[in-house]
C-alpha positions in Angstrom: 14.5 8.6 14.2 15.2 5.3 13.0 18.0 3.2 13.9 20.2 4.3 10.9 19.4 8.0 12.1 16.9 8.5 9.0 13.3 10.1 10.1 10.7 7.5 11.1 8.0 8.2 8.6 4.2 7.9 9.2 2.3 5.9 6.8 -1.2 4.1 6.4 -3.8 2.6 4.3 -7.6 3.2 3.6 -9.6 0.2 5.1 -13.6 -0.5 5.4 -15.1 2.7 7.0 -11.7 3.6 8.2 -8.2 4.3 8.2 -4.9 2.4 9.5 -1.8 4.5 10.5 1.6 3.0 11.1 4.2 5.0 13.0 7.6 3.6 14.5 6.5 0.6 16.6 2.8 1.1 16.4 -0.2 0.2 14.1 -3.5 1.7 14.9 -6.7 1.5 13.0 -9.4 3.6 13.4 -13.2 2.7 12.2 -16.7 4.4 12.0 -19.1 2.1 13.5 -22.7 1.9 12.3 -23.8 4.0 15.4 -21.4 6.8 14.4 -18.8 6.3 17.1 -15.1 5.6 16.5 -13.3 2.4 17.6 -9.6 2.1 17.4 -7.4 -1.0 17.7 -3.8 -0.2 18.4 -1.0 -2.9 18.1 2.8 -3.1 18.7 4.6 -3.6 15.7 8.2 -4.7 15.4 9.6 -5.0 11.8 11.6 -8.1 10.8 14.4 -5.9 9.8 14.8 -4.7 13.3 14.7 -8.1 14.7 17.3 -9.6 11.9 19.8 -7.3 10.6 20.3 -9.0 7.6 16.8 -8.3 6.5 17.6 -4.7 6.8 20.1 -4.9 3.9 19.2 -3.0 0.6 16.9 -5.0 -1.7 16.0 -7.6 0.9 14.3 -5.0 3.3 11.9 -4.1 0.4 10.9 -7.2 -0.5 10.4 -8.6 3.1 8.8 -5.2 3.9 6.0 -5.5 1.3 4.9 -8.9 2.4 5.0 -7.5 6.2 2.8 -4.6 5.0 0.4 -7.1 3.2 0.0 -9.0 6.3 -0.7 -5.9 8.4 -3.0 -4.5 5.7 -5.3 -7.7 5.6 -5.3 -7.8 9.1 -6.6 -4.3 9.4 -9.3 -4.8 6.8 -10.4 -7.6 8.8 -10.9 -5.8 11.9 -12.5 -3.0 9.9 -15.0 -5.1 8.3 -16.0 -6.6 12.0 -16.2 -3.2 13.6 -18.2 -1.7 10.7 -20.7 -4.4 10.9 -20.9 -4.9 14.6 -23.9 -2.9 15.2 -25.9 -3.9 12.0 -25.2 -7.6 12.2 -24.3 -8.2 15.7 -24.9 -11.9 15.7 -22.8 -12.5 12.6 -20.1 -10.3 14.1 -19.9 -12.4 17.4 -19.4 -15.4 15.3 -15.8 -14.5 14.6 -14.1 -17.8 15.7 -10.7 -18.3 17.5 -7.6 -16.6 16.9 -6.1 -19.6 15.2 -9.0 -19.6 12.5 -8.2 -15.9 12.0 -4.4 -16.6 11.5 -5.6 -19.4 9.2 -7.8 -17.1 7.4 -5.2 -14.2 7.2 -2.5 -16.6 5.7 -5.2 -18.1 3.0 -6.1 -14.5 2.0 -2.5 -13.4 1.8 -1.6 -16.4 -0.4 -4.6 -16.1 -2.7 -4.2 -12.3 -2.9 -0.6 -12.9 -4.1 -1.6 -15.6 -6.4 -4.4 -13.4 -8.2 -1.9 -10.6 -8.4 1.1 -12.8 -9.9 -1.6 -14.1 -12.5 -3.4 -11.1 -13.4 -0.7 -8.5 -13.5 2.6 -10.8 -14.3 1.6 -14.1 -16.3 -1.3 -12.5 -18.2 0.7 -9.9 -19.9 3.6 -12.3 -20.7 0.9 -14.5 -22.5 -0.7 -11.7 -24.3 2.5 -10.2 -25.5 3.7 -13.7 -26.7 0.4 -14.6 -28.3 -0.6 -11.4 -29.9 2.9 -9.6 -30.8 5.7 -10.9 -32.9 8.4 -9.6 -30.6 8.9 -12.5 -28.3 12.6 -12.8 -29.3 13.3 -9.1 -29.2 14.0 -8.5 -25.3 13.5 -4.9 -25.0 10.5 -4.9 -27.3 9.0 -7.8 -25.8 9.2 -6.3 -22.2 7.9 -2.9 -23.4 4.7 -4.5 -24.8 4.3 -6.7 -21.7 4.9 -3.8 -19.6 2.5 -1.5 -21.4 -0.1 -4.5 -21.4 0.5 -4.6 -17.6 0.0 -1.2 -16.9 -3.1 -1.0 -19.0 -4.7 -3.9 -17.0 -3.8 -2.3 -13.7 -5.2 1.2 -14.8 -8.3 -0.5 -16.2 -8.8 -2.4 -13.1 -8.5 0.8 -10.8 -11.0 2.8 -13.1 -13.4 0.0 -12.9 -13.0 -0.3 -9.1 -13.6 3.5 -8.8 -16.9 3.1 -10.1 -18.1 1.0 -7.4 -20.2 2.7 -4.5 -18.0 1.2 -1.8 -14.8 1.4 -3.4 -15.6 5.3 -3.7 -16.0 5.6 0.1 -12.7 3.5 0.4 -10.8 6.0 -1.8 -12.5 8.9 0.2 -10.6 7.3 3.3 -7.4 7.3 1.4 -7.8 10.9 0.7 -8.5 11.4 4.2 -5.5 9.3 5.4 -2.9 11.6 2.8 -4.5 15.0 4.1 -4.0 14.0 7.9 -0.6 12.7 7.1 0.2 15.9 5.3 -1.2 18.0 8.3 1.3 15.9 10.8 4.2 16.3 8.8 3.8 20.1 8.4 3.1 20.4 12.0 -0.1 22.2 11.7 -3.1 21.9 13.9 -4.6 18.6 13.9 -8.3 19.6 13.4 -10.7 18.3 10.5 -10.8 21.7 9.1 -6.9 22.1 8.8 -6.6 18.7 7.5 -9.3 19.4 5.0 -7.2 22.2 3.5 -4.3 19.7 2.6 -3.9 18.0 -0.6 -5.0 14.5 -1.0 -2.1 13.6 -3.2 1.0 12.6 -1.3 4.3 11.5 -3.0 5.0 8.4 -0.6 1.6 6.7 -1.5 1.7 3.0 -2.4 0.1 3.7 -5.7 3.8 5.2 -6.8 5.6 1.9 -5.6 3.3 -0.1 -8.0 4.1 2.0 -11.1 8.0 1.8 -10.1 7.5 -1.8 -9.9 6.2 -1.8 -13.4 8.8 0.3 -14.6 11.8 -1.7 -12.7 10.2 -5.0 -14.2 10.4 -3.7 -17.8 14.3 -2.9 -17.6 15.3 -6.0 -15.4 13.4 -8.5 -17.5 14.8 -6.7 -20.6 18.1 -7.6 -19.3 17.4 -11.0 -18.3 15.9 -11.9 -21.6 18.8 -10.6 -23.5 21.1 -12.9 -21.5 18.8 -15.7 -22.1 18.7 -15.2 -25.7 22.7 -15.0 -25.7 22.8 -18.4 -23.8 20.1 -20.5 -25.1 19.2 -18.9 -28.4 15.2 -18.8 -28.2 13.0 -18.0 -25.3 9.6 -19.6 -24.8 6.8 -18.5 -22.5 7.5 -21.3 -20.1 10.9 -20.3 -19.8 10.0 -16.8 -19.4 7.7 -17.7 -16.5 10.3 -19.8 -15.1 13.1 -17.2 -14.9 10.9 -14.1 -14.2 8.9 -15.1 -11.4 11.8 -16.2 -9.0 13.0 -12.5 -9.6 9.7 -10.6 -8.6 11.2 -10.3 -4.9 14.4 -8.5 -6.8 12.2 -6.1 -8.4 10.2 -5.3 -5.4 13.6 -4.7 -3.5 14.9 -2.4 -6.2 11.5 -0.4 -6.3 11.5 0.1 -2.7 15.1 1.5 -3.1 14.0 3.9 -5.9 11.0 5.0 -3.6 13.0 5.6 -0.5 15.4 7.6 -2.6 12.5 9.7 -3.9 11.0 10.1 -0.3 14.4 11.7 0.9 14.9 13.7 -2.5 11.3 14.9 -3.0 12.3 18.4 -3.7 14.7 17.6 -6.4 14.1 17.0 -9.9 14.8 13.2 -10.1 12.5 12.6 -6.8 9.7 14.7 -8.4 10.2 12.9 -11.8 9.6 9.4 -9.8 6.7 10.4 -7.8 4.9 12.5 -10.5 3.3 9.1 -12.3 1.9 8.1 -8.9 0.4 11.6 -8.3 -1.5 11.3 -11.4 -2.8 8.0 -10.8 -4.0 9.3 -7.2 -6.7 11.2 -8.9 -8.2 7.9 -9.4 -7.2 6.3 -6.1 -8.0 9.0 -3.9 -11.5 11.2 -3.5 -11.8 14.4 -1.2 -13.1 12.9 2.2 -15.9 14.6 4.1 -15.2 16.0 7.8 -16.4 12.7 9.5 -13.7 10.6 7.2 -11.0 13.0 8.3 -12.0 12.5 12.0 -11.5 8.8 11.8 -7.8 9.3 10.1 -7.1 11.7 13.0 -8.2 9.0 15.3 -6.0 6.6 13.8 -3.1 9.0 13.8 -3.7 9.9 17.5 -3.6 6.4 18.5 -0.5 5.6 16.4 1.5 8.3 17.9 0.2 7.8 21.4 4.0 7.3 22.6 5.4 9.6 20.5 6.3 13.6 21.6 4.7 14.7 18.1 1.4 13.2 19.3 0.7 16.4 21.5 -2.0 18.6 19.7 -3.8 15.4 18.5 -5.5 14.6 21.6 -8.1 17.1 21.2 -8.7 16.9 17.7 -11.6 14.2 17.9 -12.7 15.0 21.4 -16.4 15.7 20.4 -16.4 11.7 19.1 -17.2 8.8 21.3 -14.0 6.6 20.8 -13.3 3.1 22.2 -9.8 1.8 22.0 -8.9 -1.8 22.0 
């Protein structure tokens, strides 16, 4: 249970030839190496919201938590890339560099990722909606058009990614993550066969969060633009960029609260409605995994739950695999 009495949720992310799982105060990343063995890295994780009470306040916790998970996710991706190539390219893998270089690279990667995301999914739709449509002075219509462009770019981006061979394997590991999380949540036996029987579509997937962000952005920015029209009379693209960009953390914070609500009311009509578009989109972002990929996801869960009572029964699920834990 969390500090506020709510259940602590198990979550994760697909990485290169592996899966990262997070539970409570642990983050574990399991990767299938070139020689067929599984290597696992387990780290302690203390969210900022637990160290600073004000960060745990509604709206703030969502925005801060997103940046935390981006950093954790990039670290997991870096580890998976190193582990996956360790056997095939030993010389390159040994040239890892110092921890300071790793931290600097992580910070640069995070900054560039955010910059590219803001440019592609935020600034570009505003520019296209302004240049190609005559609705820039109509707050609701403009933001509906910009939001539609944003969703189209997002869907096109995912479909193009799904056609790449390496990304297809990543999406298979995404499916393995969902299946093993479902099996754990249902209290079933944690074996490759039992996990394979689960659905690969999970209502708490980050895909749902991204779609909610786009819907919240339409509503919030339409309201903001209406206030700007009322105050200054006319909105330019520059004014939109200057006023919308600072509100992105607010959009993320509101979206987090919406997803949090849907996770707690997943069986209610409203909860199902919120997650439904994300479940549809998971037909693109997840693929059915094979047994070896599920074994990696089980290894990640096993490490993440190592100190939890619910870890009983997972210990023998990957006993036939050679596993090294860092």
